[in-house]
C-alpha positions in Angstrom: 168.8 59.0 26.5 165.8 57.0 27.7 166.8 53.7 26.1 169.8 53.0 28.4 168.6 54.7 31.6 165.4 52.8 31.4 167.1 49.4 31.5 168.6 47.6 34.5 172.2 48.6 33.8 175.2 48.3 36.1 175.9 51.6 37.8 179.4 53.1 37.7 179.9 52.6 41.4 179.0 48.9 41.2 181.3 48.5 38.2 184.2 50.1 40.0 183.7 47.9 43.1 183.3 44.7 41.1 186.6 43.5 39.7 186.4 39.7 39.3 189.2 39.6 36.8 191.7 41.7 38.8 194.5 39.1 38.7 194.3 38.9 34.9 193.9 42.6 34.6 196.9 43.5 36.6 199.0 40.9 34.7 197.8 42.4 31.4 198.5 45.9 32.5 202.0 44.9 33.5 202.5 43.2 30.1 201.1 46.3 28.3 203.3 48.6 30.3 206.4 46.5 29.3 205.4 46.5 25.7 204.8 50.2 25.7 208.1 50.9 27.5 210.3 48.8 25.2 208.5 48.9 21.8 205.4 51.2 21.5 206.7 54.4 23.1 210.2 54.3 21.5 208.5 53.7 18.1 206.3 56.8 18.7 209.2 58.9 19.9 211.1 57.9 16.7 208.1 58.8 14.6 207.9 62.3 16.2 211.7 62.8 15.5 211.4 62.1 11.8 208.1 63.9 11.2 207.4 67.6 11.4 204.2 69.1 12.8 202.6 69.4 9.4 203.2 65.7 8.5 202.1 64.6 11.9 198.8 66.6 11.6 198.2 65.3 8.1 198.6 61.7 9.2 196.2 62.3 12.2 193.7 64.0 9.9 193.8 61.1 7.4 192.9 58.4 9.9 190.4 60.7 11.6 188.7 61.1 8.3 188.4 57.4 7.8 187.1 57.1 11.3 184.2 59.5 10.5 182.6 56.7 8.4 182.2 54.5 11.5 181.2 57.5 13.6 178.4 58.3 11.1 177.1 54.8 11.2 177.1 54.8 15.0 175.4 58.2 15.0 172.5 56.6 13.0 172.4 53.5 15.2 172.1 55.8 18.2 169.3 57.9 16.5 171.5 61.0 16.4 170.4 61.9 12.9 171.4 65.5 12.9 174.9 64.6 14.2 175.1 61.9 11.6 174.4 64.4 8.9 177.2 66.6 10.2 179.6 63.7 10.3 179.0 62.4 6.8 179.3 66.0 5.6 182.7 66.1 7.4 183.8 63.0 5.5 182.7 64.3 2.1 184.3 67.7 2.5 187.5 66.4 3.9 187.7 63.6 1.4 187.4 66.0 -1.5 188.5 69.5 -0.6 190.7 68.1 2.2 192.5 65.8 -0.3 191.7 62.3 1.1 191.4 63.8 4.6 194.9 65.1 5.1 193.4 68.6 5.6 190.5 69.1 8.1 188.6 71.8 6.3 185.3 70.7 7.9 186.3 71.9 11.3 187.0 75.3 9.8 183.4 75.6 8.8 181.9 74.6 12.1 181.6 70.8 11.5 183.3 69.5 14.7 184.8 66.1 15.1 182.6 63.7 17.1 183.5 60.5 18.8 181.0 57.6 18.6 181.9 54.0 18.6 180.1 50.7 18.6 180.7 50.2 22.3 178.8 53.4 22.9 176.0 52.2 20.6 175.6 49.0 22.6 175.5 51.1 25.8 172.9 53.4 24.3 170.6 50.4 23.8 171.0 49.3 27.4 173.7 46.6 27.0 175.5 46.4 30.4 179.2 47.2 30.2 180.2 44.2 32.5 183.3 44.1 34.7 186.5 46.0 34.0 188.8 44.1 31.6 192.3 44.8 30.4 193.1 43.5 27.0 196.6 42.7 25.7 197.9 45.6 23.5 194.5 47.4 23.6 194.5 48.2 27.3 191.4 49.1 29.5 188.1 47.8 28.3 184.9 45.9 29.3 183.2 42.9 27.7 180.8 45.2 25.9 183.6 47.5 24.7 185.6 44.5 23.5 182.6 43.5 21.3 182.6 47.2 20.3 186.1 46.9 19.0 185.1 44.1 16.7 182.1 46.2 15.5 184.3 49.2 14.8 186.8 47.0 12.9 183.9 45.9 10.7 183.0 49.6 10.0 186.6 50.5 9.1 187.2 50.5 5.3 190.8 49.4 5.7 189.5 46.1 7.2 188.1 45.1 3.8 191.3 45.5 1.8 191.7 41.7 1.9 189.0 41.5 -0.8 191.6 42.7 -3.3 193.6 40.0 -5.0 196.9 41.8 -4.5 199.1 40.3 -1.7 200.4 43.8 -1.1 196.9 45.2 -0.7 195.7 42.4 1.5 198.6 42.2 3.9 201.2 44.9 3.8 199.0 47.9 3.3 196.4 47.2 6.0 199.1 46.2 8.5 201.2 49.2 7.6 198.3 51.5 7.9 197.3 50.0 11.3 200.9 50.4 12.5 201.1 54.0 11.3 197.7 54.8 12.9 198.7 53.2 16.2 202.1 55.0 16.2 200.5 58.4 15.5 197.9 57.7 18.2 200.6 56.8 20.7 202.6 59.9 19.8 199.5 62.0 20.7 199.5 60.5 24.2 202.8 61.8 25.3 201.4 64.8 27.2 198.6 62.9 28.9 200.9 60.0 29.8 202.8 62.4 32.2 199.6 63.2 34.0 198.8 59.5 34.6 202.3 58.7 35.7 202.6 61.6 38.1 199.1 61.2 39.6 199.1 57.5 40.4 201.9 56.8 42.9 201.3 53.3 44.2 197.7 53.2 42.8 198.2 53.2 39.1 195.9 50.3 38.4 193.0 51.7 40.4 193.5 55.2 38.9 193.4 53.9 35.3 190.4 51.6 36.0 188.4 54.4 37.6 189.3 56.9 35.0 188.4 54.5 32.1 185.0 53.5 33.6 184.1 57.1 34.4 185.0 58.2 30.9 183.0 55.5 29.2 180.0 56.1 31.4 180.2 59.8 30.5 180.5 59.3 26.7 177.8 56.6 26.6 175.3 59.1 28.2 176.7 62.1 26.3 177.6 63.7 29.6 174.0 63.4 31.0 174.8 60.8 33.7 171.6 59.3 35.2 171.1 59.8 38.9 171.9 56.7 40.9 168.5 56.7 42.5 166.9 56.7 39.0 168.3 53.2 38.5 166.9 51.9 41.8 163.7 49.8 41.7 160.7 51.7 43.1 160.3 49.1 45.9 163.6 50.3 47.4 162.4 53.8 47.9 162.1 54.8 51.6 158.7 55.0 53.1 
């Protein structure tokens, strides 16, 4: 991953220490927690009550299949051509044999699901993440990952339904699909939510910030984190 490690990027330690928007971030985290408690979580709990495991899995698979389009494009942008071939194969198999993606047959023939987004692509090419930033509704992010969200939206086929003349197709369908996707995603977080809540007594903000930044650094470098001294200028080496 020479492209990003060869550039003057902000190290994880520096990013964790630098938090110039802490006031905004804590306010947004409080807002998001309130929204989640009173609206998002109850909606997800209701969704789980009215769907069985088979329906829940089918919904998850459907949106995961659509996501594979953007994943494939980001594979190519990150020069991961072999992985890109695997991911486009996943999409083709699941869209056909998997009936529009509701069945994940690709995973059963050793084509695993990958997770590549436009924020990772920007990081691959050496774009600095910038300070920690909490977005309303979306949660933990950075300036680069925020741009990445826009890029991922442009790679999502559902974004382009407004090109259809039908009012139903241009408003109700994409909004309904986005709501269903978000609800299904939130339902899948029920287990991990307990870990966060139990492990952050009095330090929830710092825990979430540190976990997010570490995770993003990990996925951007595909688990091969550069040594901190590799990012130091040669002039700083001890004599």
